N, C-alpha and C positions, 0 to 999 in steps of 0.2 A: 314442354320442352325435355326430353332425357340429355343429361349432364347440364342444365343450365343451373347454375348457381343460383339459389333465393337473393332476391333484391333485399340489401343490406345496408343500414346506415353503417359508416366509416369505425365507428365505437360502438358499443354496448353502452358506455356510458350515460348515467341516469342524471349525473351533479348530484347523486344522494351518497358522496363518498366518506363510510363509516367501516371501517373493519370489525368485524365480527371477531373477535381473538380467538375463540375455542378453535374456530375452520379455520381464520388466517382466508375470509372472505370480503368481497364487497358487500355490504348489506343492500346497496342502490343495485348493481348491475349482476353481482353474484361471482366475478371473476376474482381467481386467487391472487395475492399480490404477484407473484412469478409472471401471470397474465398480464395483470394489468403493466407492469413494469415493462414485459418486451415485446405489446402489441404491435406498437409502431414498427416493428421491426420484423414481427411474423408474416408469413407467407397468407394467400388466402386459404392453402391448401392445411396449412398449421392453426389457422382459424376455426376454419369449420368444424371443427370437433368441439371446441369450445362453444361456437355459437349455437352447435345441437342442441349441446349440455344444458345451455344457459334458456334455449324455447323449452326442453323438457321439464326445467324445474320450475318455469314460469316468469322466468327475467327477463328475457329480451322480449321487446315491442316490436311488432311489427312495423315494417317502413311506411303504411299506408293507414296505421290504426289511429 
């Protein structure tokens, strides 16, 4: 359906929380420290480009996987 957001989990966290210091990103989920810290306050519109980047980089796992 056009305009329908993909079905995603509440968070991209995969419980493998290790920060890659040079890039300041989590090696488990791929989010930056700022994204992790702000995630619960972000709107779905703010989360959408993060999800798209994570999916493009191969970090995000589909809900039905």
